[in-house]
C-alpha positions as CSV (number, residue, x, y, z in Angstrom):
1,M,17.6,-9.8,-2.1
2,V,15.8,-9.1,1.1
3,Y,15.9,-5.4,2.0
4,P,15.9,-4.1,5.7
5,S,12.5,-2.5,5.3
6,A,11.1,-5.8,4.2
7,E,12.5,-7.4,7.4
8,R,10.8,-4.8,9.6
9,S,7.5,-5.2,7.8
10,G,7.2,-9.0,8.6
11,R,3.9,-9.3,10.2
12,L,2.2,-6.6,8.5
13,S,3.5,-7.6,5.0
14,E,2.4,-11.2,5.9
15,A,-1.1,-10.3,6.9
16,F,-1.4,-7.9,3.8
17,E,-0.2,-10.7,1.4
18,N,-2.8,-13.1,2.9
19,L,-5.6,-10.6,1.8
20,V,-4.3,-9.3,-1.5
21,L,-2.1,-12.0,-3.3
22,S,-5.2,-13.8,-4.4
23,W,-6.5,-11.0,-6.2
24,P,-6.1,-11.1,-10.1
25,N,-2.7,-10.2,-11.3
26,V,-1.3,-9.1,-7.9
27,R,2.5,-9.6,-7.3
28,V,4.9,-8.4,-4.7
29,D,8.1,-6.5,-5.7
30,Y,10.9,-4.8,-3.8
31,R,11.3,-1.4,-5.2
32,R,13.8,1.0,-3.5
33,G,13.8,-1.3,-0.5
34,Y,10.0,-1.4,0.1
35,A,7.7,-4.2,-0.3
36,T,5.5,-2.9,-3.2
37,Y,2.3,-4.7,-4.3
38,C,1.4,-4.2,-7.9
39,V,-1.2,-5.1,-10.4
40,G,0.5,-5.5,-13.6
41,D,3.5,-3.1,-13.4
42,R,1.5,-0.4,-11.4
43,P,1.8,-0.3,-7.7
44,F,-1.2,0.1,-5.6
45,A,0.2,-0.3,-2.1
46,V,3.6,-0.2,-0.2
47,V,4.3,-1.7,3.1
48,D,7.2,-0.4,5.2
49,G,7.6,-1.2,8.8
50,M,4.1,-0.6,10.3
51,R,3.0,1.7,7.5
52,L,0.7,0.8,4.7
53,V,1.0,3.2,1.7
54,L,-2.0,3.5,-0.6
55,T,-0.6,4.8,-4.0
56,D,-3.4,4.9,-6.4
57,L,-6.5,6.4,-4.8
58,T,-8.9,8.8,-6.6
59,S,-9.2,12.3,-5.0
60,D,-12.6,11.2,-3.5
61,A,-11.1,8.1,-2.1
62,Q,-8.2,10.0,-0.6
63,E,-10.7,12.4,1.1
64,A,-12.6,9.6,2.6
65,L,-9.5,8.0,3.8
66,E,-8.4,11.3,5.5
67,N,-11.8,11.4,7.2
68,E,-11.4,8.0,8.7
69,W,-7.7,7.6,9.3
70,F,-4.8,9.8,10.3
71,V,-2.7,9.9,7.0
72,D,0.6,11.4,6.0
73,P,2.0,11.8,2.4
74,F,4.8,9.2,1.7
75,R,8.2,10.3,2.5
76,T,11.3,8.7,1.2
77,E,14.9,9.5,1.3
78,T,14.7,11.5,-1.8
79,G,11.4,13.3,-1.6
80,V,7.7,13.4,-0.8
81,M,5.0,11.8,-2.8
82,E,1.9,13.9,-1.8
83,T,-0.7,11.6,-3.5
84,W,0.6,8.4,-2.0
85,L,-1.1,8.3,1.5
86,T,0.5,6.7,4.4
87,V,-1.2,5.0,7.2
88,C,0.4,3.7,10.4
89,I,-1.4,0.5,11.1
90,T,-1.1,-2.9,13.0
91,P,-1.9,-6.3,11.2
92,D,-5.0,-6.6,13.5
93,E,-6.4,-3.2,12.0
94,L,-5.7,-4.2,8.4
95,E,-9.1,-5.5,7.7
96,S,-10.9,-2.2,8.4
97,L,-8.7,-0.5,5.9
98,L,-9.4,-3.2,3.3
99,P,-12.0,-1.1,1.3
100,F,-9.4,1.6,0.7
101,V,-6.9,-1.2,-0.4
102,R,-9.3,-2.5,-2.8
103,R,-10.1,1.0,-4.2
104,S,-6.3,1.6,-4.9
105,Y,-6.0,-1.9,-6.4
106,E,-9.0,-1.3,-8.7
107,T,-7.7,2.2,-9.8
108,A,-4.3,0.8,-10.5
109,R,-5.8,-2.3,-12.3
110,E,-8.0,0.1,-14.6
111,V,-4.9,2.1,-15.6
112,S,-2.4,-0.7,-16.1
113,W,-4.6,-2.5,-18.6
């Protein structure tokens, strides 16, 4: 099933997948209508529209991200996830955010094994 948010995410999801799907044990899943990128069963990123959400950053990495990018907590229809940080981004800007994506992936990978 394709969810509406997955359709809106087209270009960003495609660019994101080109960068991360070759990493060990990464897969894309659709959870609650969002393109969710997991290592094992643990999410490390979510793409919704032109928003990239990093779900598994350490507090130091969160602080560093906040110093470089404008971020918001991830808001859903049912609530706010304060530790999941949202960045509005274009596909062309994605590579500059890649170090933070990698950190979220590595943290999720450590926890999921």
